[in-house]
MDTraj code that builds the backbone (N, CA, C; nanometers):
import mdtraj as md
import numpy as np

residues = "UNK UNK UNK UNK UNK UNK UNK UNK UNK UNK UNK UNK UNK UNK UNK UNK UNK UNK UNK UNK UNK UNK UNK UNK UNK UNK UNK UNK UNK UNK UNK UNK UNK UNK UNK UNK UNK UNK UNK UNK UNK UNK UNK UNK UNK UNK UNK UNK UNK UNK UNK UNK UNK UNK UNK UNK UNK UNK UNK UNK UNK UNK UNK UNK UNK UNK UNK UNK UNK UNK UNK UNK UNK UNK UNK UNK UNK UNK UNK UNK UNK UNK UNK UNK UNK UNK UNK UNK UNK UNK UNK UNK UNK UNK UNK".split()
xyz = np.array([
    [-0.4776, 0.0266, -3.0037],
    [-0.4996, 0.1644, -2.9620],
    [-0.4459, 0.1822, -2.8197],
    [-0.3878, 0.2964, -2.7907],
    [-0.3228, 0.3212, -2.6629],
    [-0.4222, 0.3219, -2.5475],
    [-0.5357, 0.3876, -2.5651],
    [-0.6345, 0.3964, -2.4570],
    [-0.6828, 0.2572, -2.4198],
    [-0.7058, 0.1741, -2.5181],
    [-0.7493, 0.0366, -2.4931],
    [-0.6424, -0.0405, -2.4154],
    [-0.5169, -0.0168, -2.4480],
    [-0.4067, -0.0836, -2.3782],
    [-0.4064, -0.0437, -2.2314],
    [-0.4281, 0.0837, -2.2022],
    [-0.4333, 0.1299, -2.0634],
    [-0.5525, 0.0689, -1.9897],
    [-0.6650, 0.0616, -2.0574],
    [-0.7843, 0.0024, -1.9970],
    [-0.7619, -0.1455, -1.9680],
    [-0.7035, -0.2161, -2.0635],
    [-0.6765, -0.3589, -2.0439],
    [-0.5781, -0.3815, -1.9290],
    [-0.4755, -0.2997, -1.9217],
    [-0.3775, -0.3125, -1.8132],
    [-0.4433, -0.2845, -1.6786],
    [-0.5289, -0.1830, -1.6737],
    [-0.5998, -0.1509, -1.5491],
    [-0.6920, -0.2651, -1.5097],
    [-0.7614, -0.3236, -1.6066],
    [-0.8488, -0.4380, -1.5790],
    [-0.7700, -0.5526, -1.5166],
    [-0.6551, -0.5826, -1.5743],
    [-0.5739, -0.6933, -1.5229],
    [-0.5202, -0.6640, -1.3834],
    [-0.4783, -0.5414, -1.3592],
    [-0.4292, -0.5059, -1.2256],
    [-0.5407, -0.5133, -1.1220],
    [-0.6573, -0.4660, -1.1590],
    [-0.7707, -0.4731, -1.0668],
    [-0.8040, -0.6189, -1.0351],
    [-0.8067, -0.7029, -1.1364],
    [-0.8336, -0.8455, -1.1148],
    [-0.7256, -0.9097, -1.0286],
    [-0.6015, -0.8705, -1.0519],
    [-0.4916, -0.9251, -0.9723],
    [-0.5071, -0.8874, -0.8259],
    [-0.5446, -0.7624, -0.7985],
    [-0.5592, -0.7211, -0.6592],
    [-0.6793, -0.7882, -0.5938],
    [-0.7906, -0.7924, -0.6637],
    [-0.9094, -0.8587, -0.6088],
    [-0.8796, -1.0062, -0.5845],
    [-0.7936, -1.0648, -0.6664],
    [-0.7550, -1.2049, -0.6485],
    [-0.6731, -1.2300, -0.5230],
    [-0.5942, -1.1313, -0.4809],
    [-0.5104, -1.1515, -0.3619],
    [-0.5738, -1.0951, -0.2358],
    [-0.6636, -0.9994, -0.2489],
    [-0.7344, -0.9421, -0.1332],
    [-0.8801, -0.9214, -0.1763],
    [-0.9611, -1.0275, -0.1690],
    [-1.0894, -1.0334, -0.2374],
    [-1.1918, -0.9240, -0.2127],
    [-1.2163, -0.8830, -0.0937],
    [-1.3320, -0.7958, -0.0744],
    [-1.2945, -0.6612, -0.0165],
    [-1.3440, -0.5567, -0.0789],
    [-1.3252, -0.4226, -0.0263],
    [-1.4164, -0.3952, 0.0912],
    [-1.5155, -0.4777, 0.1080],
    [-1.6121, -0.4579, 0.2160],
    [-1.5938, -0.5622, 0.3257],
    [-1.4739, -0.6051, 0.3420],
    [-1.4382, -0.7055, 0.4412],
    [-1.4636, -0.6533, 0.5821],
    [-1.5126, -0.7373, 0.6701],
    [-1.5445, -0.6919, 0.8060],
    [-1.4201, -0.6655, 0.8891],
    [-1.3260, -0.7557, 0.8843],
    [-1.2040, -0.7310, 0.9610],
    [-1.0886, -0.7067, 0.8643],
    [-1.0013, -0.6154, 0.8982],
    [-0.8887, -0.5864, 0.8087],
    [-0.7933, -0.7060, 0.8030],
    [-0.7179, -0.7164, 0.6941],
    [-0.6224, -0.8270, 0.6835],
    [-0.5122, -0.8139, 0.7890],
    [-0.4605, -0.9272, 0.8297],
    [-0.3473, -0.9246, 0.9228],
    [-0.2252, -0.8719, 0.8482],
    [-0.1216, -0.8372, 0.9225],
    [0.0013, -0.7867, 0.8600],
    [0.0609, -0.8921, 0.7667],
    [0.0573, -1.0180, 0.8076],
    [0.1114, -1.1257, 0.7240],
    [0.0303, -1.1407, 0.5955],
    [-0.1032, -1.1336, 0.6056],
    [-0.1886, -1.1427, 0.4868],
    [-0.1625, -1.0250, 0.3925],
    [-0.1489, -0.9073, 0.4497],
    [-0.1257, -0.7873, 0.3700],
    [0.0091, -0.7948, 0.2987],
    [0.1123, -0.8377, 0.3696],
    [0.2456, -0.8488, 0.3099],
    [0.2455, -0.9497, 0.1952],
    [0.1836, -1.0637, 0.2171],
    [0.1754, -1.1664, 0.1133],
    [0.0954, -1.1154, -0.0062],
    [-0.0154, -1.0483, 0.0210],
    [-0.0985, -0.9948, -0.0866],
    [-0.0210, -0.8928, -0.1699],
    [0.0522, -0.8045, -0.1038],
    [0.1311, -0.7039, -0.1765],
    [0.2400, -0.7682, -0.2616],
    [0.3078, -0.8678, -0.2067],
    [0.4134, -0.9354, -0.2831],
    [0.3564, -1.0008, -0.4090],
    [0.2454, -1.0698, -0.3931],
    [0.1831, -1.1357, -0.5082],
    [0.1332, -1.0333, -0.6097],
    [0.0704, -0.9276, -0.5602],
    [0.0199, -0.8247, -0.6498],
    [0.1332, -0.7549, -0.7247],
    [0.2390, -0.7197, -0.6546],
    [0.3499, -0.6489, -0.7189],
    [0.4196, -0.7350, -0.8231],
    [0.4286, -0.8641, -0.7983],
    [0.4864, -0.9544, -0.8985],
    [0.3999, -0.9543, -1.0246],
    [0.2700, -0.9597, -1.0059],
    [0.1770, -0.9555, -1.1188],
    [0.1830, -0.8194, -1.1886],
    [0.1954, -0.7121, -1.1132],
    [0.2032, -0.5775, -1.1711],
    [0.3269, -0.5623, -1.2593],
    [0.4388, -0.6202, -1.2170],
    [0.5605, -0.6151, -1.3007],
    [0.5368, -0.6858, -1.4344],
    [0.4708, -0.8016, -1.4288],
    [0.4414, -0.8748, -1.5524],
    [0.3477, -0.7946, -1.6434],
    [0.2476, -0.7331, -1.5838],
    [0.1520, -0.6543, -1.6613],
    [0.2201, -0.5319, -1.7225],
    [0.3059, -0.4675, -1.6461],
    [0.3804, -0.3517, -1.6985],
    [0.4594, -0.3914, -1.8229],
    [0.5273, -0.5055, -1.8162],
    [0.6069, -0.5510, -1.9306],
    [0.5193, -0.5999, -2.0454],
    [0.4117, -0.6697, -2.0120],
    [0.3222, -0.7225, -2.1146],
    [0.2605, -0.6113, -2.1988],
    [0.2223, -0.5020, -2.1358],
    [0.1565, -0.3925, -2.2059],
    [0.2534, -0.2823, -2.2469],
    [0.3825, -0.3022, -2.2219],
    [0.4851, -0.2057, -2.2615],
    [0.4484, -0.0646, -2.2155],
    [0.4190, -0.0525, -2.0845],
    [0.3765, 0.0765, -2.0304],
    [0.4960, 0.1685, -2.0096],
    [0.4919, 0.2822, -2.0736],
    [0.5927, 0.3854, -2.0514],
    [0.5566, 0.4655, -1.9269],
    [0.6266, 0.5732, -1.9051],
    [0.6046, 0.6548, -1.7850],
    [0.4615, 0.7095, -1.7785],
    [0.4135, 0.7657, -1.8886],
    [0.2773, 0.8207, -1.8917],
    [0.1759, 0.7075, -1.8755],
    [0.1982, 0.5979, -1.9415],
    [0.1077, 0.4835, -1.9310],
    [0.0979, 0.4309, -1.7891],
    [0.2100, 0.4230, -1.7211],
    [0.2089, 0.3771, -1.5816],
    [0.1300, 0.4727, -1.4937],
    [0.1458, 0.6025, -1.5178],
    [0.0725, 0.7015, -1.4389],
    [-0.0780, 0.6911, -1.4651],
    [-0.1154, 0.6771, -1.5913],
    [-0.2568, 0.6646, -1.6271],
    [-0.3171, 0.5395, -1.5630],
    [-0.2476, 0.4283, -1.5742],
    [-0.2980, 0.3020, -1.5194],
    [-0.3070, 0.3089, -1.3669],
    [-0.2082, 0.3660, -1.3014],
    [-0.2120, 0.3786, -1.1545],
    [-0.3295, 0.4648, -1.1107],
    [-0.3536, 0.5742, -1.1808],
    [-0.4659, 0.6621, -1.1460],
    [-0.5993, 0.5905, -1.1664],
    [-0.6123, 0.5222, -1.2786],
    [-0.7366, 0.4493, -1.3054],
    [-0.7587, 0.3389, -1.2027],
    [-0.6526, 0.2694, -1.1669],
    [-0.6650, 0.1640, -1.0657],
    [-0.7104, 0.2233, -0.9327],
    [-0.6528, 0.3361, -0.8962],
    [-0.6926, 0.4032, -0.7725],
    [-0.8419, 0.4344, -0.7743],
    [-0.8904, 0.4915, -0.8822],
    [-1.0307, 0.5278, -0.8929],
    [-1.1219, 0.4057, -0.8852],
    [-1.0828, 0.2990, -0.9527],
    [-1.1644, 0.1775, -0.9520],
    [-1.1713, 0.1127, -0.8140],
    [-1.0569, 0.1037, -0.7480],
    [-1.0560, 0.0396, -0.6157],
    [-1.1341, 0.1212, -0.5144],
    [-1.1238, 0.2528, -0.5221],
    [-1.2007, 0.3380, -0.4315],
    [-1.3509, 0.3208, -0.4590],
    [-1.3888, 0.3150, -0.5851],
    [-1.5290, 0.2964, -0.6213],
    [-1.5810, 0.1587, -0.5796],
    [-1.4900, 0.0617, -0.5703],
    [-1.5285, -0.0738, -0.5291],
    [-1.5427, -0.0882, -0.3787],
    [-1.5071, 0.0164, -0.3056],
    [-1.5258, 0.0130, -0.1616],
    [-1.4024, -0.0170, -0.0798],
    [-1.2871, -0.0274, -0.1437],
    [-1.1648, -0.0481, -0.0663],
    [-1.1345, 0.0798, 0.0108],
    [-1.0909, 0.0673, 0.1358],
    [-1.0584, 0.1860, 0.2160],
    [-0.9444, 0.2664, 0.1531],
    [-0.9494, 0.3966, 0.1709],
    [-0.8480, 0.4852, 0.1132],
    [-0.7070, 0.4473, 0.1588],
    [-0.6909, 0.4065, 0.2849],
    [-0.5580, 0.3675, 0.3343],
    [-0.5035, 0.2461, 0.2596],
    [-0.5898, 0.1498, 0.2339],
    [-0.5477, 0.0290, 0.1614],
    [-0.5069, 0.0657, 0.0203],
    [-0.5868, 0.1471, -0.0460],
    [-0.5568, 0.1871, -0.1837],
    [-0.4272, 0.2674, -0.1886],
    [-0.4091, 0.3585, -0.0948],
    [-0.2862, 0.4386, -0.0910],
    [-0.1633, 0.3502, -0.0729],
    [-0.1693, 0.2572, 0.0220],
    [-0.0555, 0.1675, 0.0462],
    [-0.0281, 0.0801, -0.0754],
    [-0.1341, 0.0306, -0.1367],
    [-0.1188, -0.0541, -0.2545],
    [-0.0498, 0.0218, -0.3671],
    [-0.0983, 0.1417, -0.3979],
    [-0.0406, 0.2181, -0.5084],
    [0.1032, 0.2601, -0.4800],
    [0.1305, 0.2992, -0.3585],
    [0.2671, 0.3369, -0.3221],
    [0.3604, 0.2174, -0.3415],
    [0.3185, 0.1022, -0.2921],
    [0.3986, -0.0180, -0.3053],
    [0.4163, -0.0561, -0.4530],
    [0.3075, -0.0502, -0.5301],
    [0.3133, -0.0865, -0.6711],
    [0.4070, 0.0058, -0.7483],
    [0.3955, 0.1351, -0.7230],
    [0.4800, 0.2309, -0.7952],
    [0.6272, 0.2069, -0.7632],
    [0.6582, 0.1871, -0.6361],
    [0.7991, 0.1693, -0.5981],
    [0.8578, 0.0366, -0.6409],
    [0.7802, -0.0707, -0.6331],
    [0.8398, -0.2008, -0.6603],
    [0.8134, -0.2551, -0.8006],
    [0.7084, -0.2088, -0.8670],
    [0.6761, -0.2661, -0.9970],
    [0.6769, -0.1651, -1.1112],
    [0.6569, -0.0387, -1.0830],
    [0.6436, 0.0600, -1.1887],
    [0.7628, 0.1532, -1.2018],
    [0.8637, 0.1396, -1.1177],
    [0.9823, 0.2236, -1.1269],
    [1.0898, 0.1476, -1.2039],
    [1.1563, 0.2184, -1.2921],
    [1.2679, 0.1580, -1.3618],
    [1.2407, 0.1210, -1.5033],
])
top = md.Topology()
chain = top.add_chain()
for i, resn in enumerate(residues, 1):
    res = top.add_residue(resn, chain, resSeq=i)
    for name in ("N", "CA", "C"):
        top.add_atom(name, md.element.get_by_symbol(name[0]), res)
traj = md.Trajectory(xyz[None], top)
């Protein structure tokens, strides 16, 4: 089912991000080097997930929106979520 596929893809992306930048309630923000490394690792995983779930344009939009909502609800700062989604869309979800 398509909805289940979107949910599964969102679950995997959320796990991938939490794996590279563990806590949304972190006391000190990540350094630039930590952030760059985290984004590179996350975007590589996002490309694999996009291909694994055969996400089309609508699917990518749905998954990106759901990921945004989940990360915000988990306590990640809006700036972090915005940067993450922008980076993911440009490097892993375009094309």
